[in-house]
C-alpha positions in Angstrom: 2.5 7.8 -5.8 2.4 4.2 -4.6 5.9 4.5 -2.8 4.8 7.7 -1.2 1.7 6.0 0.0 3.9 2.8 1.7 5.9 5.7 3.2 2.5 7.1 4.8 1.2 4.1 6.2 4.4 2.6 7.6 3.5 3.7 10.8 -0.2 3.3 10.7 -1.8 0.5 12.7 -2.6 -2.4 10.4 -4.9 -3.2 9.3 -6.0 -0.1 7.7 -9.0 0.5 5.5 -8.4 3.0 2.5 -11.3 4.8 1.1 -9.9 7.4 -1.3 -10.1 6.3 -4.7 -6.5 7.0 -5.2 -5.1 5.4 -2.0 -6.8 2.4 -3.5 -5.2 2.4 -6.6 -2.1 3.0 -4.9 -2.7 -0.4 -2.6 -3.5 -2.2 -5.9 0.0 -1.2 -7.2 1.9 -2.2 -4.0 -0.1 -5.6 -4.0 0.8 -6.2 -7.4 4.4 -5.5 -6.7 4.3 -7.9 -3.6 5.0 -4.9 -1.3 1.7 -5.0 0.7 -1.0 -7.7 1.3 -4.6 -6.3 0.9 -8.1 -7.2 0.3 -9.4 -4.9 -2.6 -12.7 -4.6 -4.6 -13.1 -7.4 -6.8 -13.6 -5.3 -10.1 -10.6 -3.6 -11.4 -12.7 -0.4 -12.2 -13.9 -0.6 -8.5 -11.4 2.0 -7.0 -14.2 4.1 -5.4 -15.0 0.8 -3.0 -12.9 0.6 0.1 -9.8 -1.6 0.4 -7.8 -3.1 3.4 -4.0 -3.2 3.7 -3.5 -6.0 6.1 0.3 -5.7 6.2 3.4 -4.7 4.7 5.1 -7.5 3.4 8.9 -8.2 4.2 9.6 -7.2 0.5 8.1 -3.8 1.4 9.9 -3.4 4.5 13.1 -3.8 2.5 11.9 -1.3 0.1 11.2 1.2 2.7 14.7 1.0 3.8 16.0 1.2 0.5 14.2 4.6 0.1 15.7 5.8 3.8 19.2 4.7 2.6 18.6 6.6 -0.5 17.3 9.8 1.3 20.5 9.8 3.8 
């Protein structure tokens, strides 16, 4: 799930290259929703190509905090 992926990369050093097709799909969803900025393969079906997460946006940070508050 994209939100699980967002939580997973929260502590990673960015930029982060993702090569797993599922991770690339998650990055595409998070990019579309404005939670991360990333460089993705140009073709929508090219999830087998690597992508690069550049940063978690302020909206992404707010969402991560919301998830933490909900878990508490």
